[in-house]
C-alpha positions as CSV (number, residue, x, y, z in Angstrom):
1,M,-25.7,72.3,-104.2
2,N,-27.4,69.0,-103.5
3,D,-25.0,66.2,-104.3
4,D,-27.7,63.7,-105.3
5,Y,-26.5,62.5,-108.7
6,P,-22.8,61.7,-108.4
7,T,-22.1,61.1,-112.1
8,C,-23.3,64.7,-113.0
9,E,-21.1,67.8,-113.0
10,K,-23.9,70.2,-114.1
11,T,-27.4,70.1,-115.4
12,Y,-30.3,72.4,-116.1
13,V,-33.3,72.6,-118.5
14,T,-34.6,75.4,-120.7
15,I,-37.9,75.7,-122.5
16,R,-37.2,77.6,-125.7
17,L,-39.9,79.2,-127.8
18,Y,-39.0,80.6,-131.2
19,H,-41.0,82.7,-133.8
20,N,-40.1,84.2,-137.2
21,S,-41.4,87.6,-136.3
22,A,-43.5,87.9,-133.1
23,D,-42.3,89.7,-130.0
24,P,-41.3,87.5,-127.0
25,S,-43.5,89.7,-124.8
26,E,-46.5,87.8,-126.4
27,V,-45.2,84.6,-124.7
28,S,-44.9,86.4,-121.3
29,A,-48.4,87.7,-121.6
30,A,-49.9,84.4,-122.7
31,L,-48.1,82.3,-120.0
32,G,-48.1,84.9,-117.2
33,L,-44.4,84.0,-116.7
34,E,-41.3,86.1,-116.9
35,P,-38.5,84.6,-119.0
36,T,-34.9,84.2,-117.9
37,D,-33.8,85.5,-121.3
38,I,-35.2,86.7,-124.6
39,Q,-34.1,87.6,-128.1
40,R,-35.8,89.7,-130.7
41,V,-35.7,89.2,-134.4
42,G,-33.5,91.9,-136.0
43,E,-31.6,92.8,-132.8
44,S,-27.8,92.7,-132.9
45,Y,-25.6,90.6,-130.6
46,E,-22.0,89.8,-130.5
47,R,-20.5,86.3,-130.5
48,R,-16.7,85.6,-130.5
49,G,-16.1,89.2,-131.5
50,I,-18.4,89.1,-134.5
51,S,-21.5,91.2,-134.7
52,R,-24.6,89.2,-135.7
53,V,-28.4,89.7,-136.0
54,Y,-31.0,87.4,-134.5
55,R,-33.0,85.7,-137.3
56,L,-35.7,84.5,-134.8
57,S,-37.4,85.9,-131.8
58,G,-36.9,83.7,-128.7
59,W,-38.4,83.3,-125.2
60,F,-36.5,81.2,-122.7
61,L,-37.2,79.9,-119.2
62,C,-34.2,78.1,-117.6
63,S,-33.8,76.2,-114.3
64,N,-30.1,77.0,-114.1
65,T,-30.3,79.5,-111.2
66,Q,-33.6,78.2,-109.8
67,V,-32.9,74.5,-108.9
68,E,-29.9,73.3,-106.9
69,S,-29.5,69.7,-108.0
70,Y,-27.4,67.5,-110.1
71,D,-30.6,65.5,-111.0
72,S,-32.1,66.5,-114.4
73,A,-35.5,65.1,-113.3
74,K,-35.6,67.7,-110.5
75,H,-35.0,70.5,-113.0
76,L,-37.7,69.1,-115.3
77,D,-40.1,68.9,-112.4
78,W,-39.5,72.6,-111.6
79,L,-40.2,73.5,-115.2
80,L,-43.2,71.2,-115.6
81,Q,-44.8,72.7,-112.4
82,R,-44.8,76.0,-114.2
83,L,-45.9,74.8,-117.6
84,Q,-48.6,72.2,-116.9
85,P,-51.1,74.8,-115.6
86,R,-50.5,76.7,-118.8
87,Q,-50.9,73.9,-121.3
88,A,-53.8,75.6,-123.1
89,A,-51.7,78.8,-123.4
90,L,-48.8,76.8,-124.9
91,E,-51.2,75.2,-127.4
92,G,-52.4,78.7,-128.3
93,L,-48.9,79.9,-128.8
94,R,-48.1,76.9,-131.0
95,S,-51.2,77.7,-133.2
96,Q,-49.7,81.3,-133.6
97,G,-46.5,79.9,-135.1
98,W,-44.3,79.6,-132.0
99,R,-42.1,76.5,-132.1
100,M,-41.0,75.1,-128.8
101,D,-38.7,72.5,-127.2
102,I,-37.0,71.8,-123.9
103,A,-33.2,71.6,-123.9
104,C,-31.6,69.7,-121.1
105,L,-27.9,70.3,-120.5
106,W,-26.2,67.4,-118.9
107,D,-22.4,67.4,-118.2
108,S,-20.8,64.2,-116.9
109,H,-18.6,64.5,-113.9
110,A,-16.4,61.5,-114.7
111,G,-17.0,60.7,-118.4
112,H,-19.9,58.3,-117.9
113,G,-23.5,58.1,-116.6
114,G,-26.5,60.0,-117.8
115,P,-29.8,61.4,-116.6
116,T,-32.7,59.2,-115.6
117,L,-36.3,60.2,-116.3
118,S,-39.2,58.6,-114.5
119,A,-42.4,57.4,-116.2
120,D,-44.2,60.3,-114.4
121,I,-41.8,62.9,-115.9
122,L,-42.1,61.3,-119.3
123,R,-46.0,61.3,-119.1
124,R,-46.0,64.9,-118.0
125,L,-43.7,65.9,-120.9
126,A,-45.8,63.9,-123.4
127,A,-49.0,65.6,-122.2
128,L,-47.4,69.0,-123.0
129,G,-46.5,67.9,-126.6
130,V,-43.1,69.6,-126.3
131,E,-40.0,67.8,-127.6
132,L,-37.1,67.2,-125.1
133,W,-33.5,67.0,-126.3
134,F,-30.2,66.6,-124.4
135,D,-27.1,68.6,-124.8
136,V,-24.6,66.1,-123.3
137,Y,-21.0,66.9,-122.4
138,F,-18.3,64.7,-120.8
139,F,-15.6,65.4,-118.2
140,G,-13.4,68.2,-119.3
141,A,-15.6,69.2,-122.3
142,Y,-15.9,72.8,-121.2
143,D,-12.1,73.1,-120.9
144,R,-11.7,71.7,-124.4
145,I,-14.3,74.0,-125.8
146,R,-12.7,77.0,-124.0
147,Q,-9.3,76.1,-125.4
148,A,-10.6,75.7,-128.9
149,N,-12.4,79.1,-128.7
150,Q,-9.2,80.7,-127.4
151,A,-7.2,79.1,-130.3
152,D,-9.8,80.4,-132.8
153,A,-9.5,83.9,-131.3
154,I,-5.7,84.1,-131.7
155,Q,-5.7,82.7,-135.3
156,P,-4.6,85.5,-137.7
157,N,-7.1,86.3,-140.5
158,A,-6.2,84.3,-143.7
């Protein structure tokens, strides 16, 4: 991995499109892109040993396995290169009730720092009309979450 952002432990971005009832294949057809993941309303999934049902359909395209960089801007650039030529299709999906945003995971390597976004990246994001939000973690956060999940898993039922 390129070590070009020393305060970052891990970063990637995901565009997320959600709909109350439509099938994610509609997004693939409209954008001409294959997602990295999908979910269909009504389908079952398991989380922490509990069976659940998706309440929304979802279509996701993630840079996690596509971009080798600690720089969030490089991940956003990869995503924007795919989305900008499809701006009209995104607007069409939005008019059909698809809600969309871009989530940026950013995990600090040493408990400080943060991503930097250039004016160019910000202009390109604004032109798409898609919100961007950050899911920020700090050094050791994954270990603390993992430990908490393990502690929850061994708690006896009350």
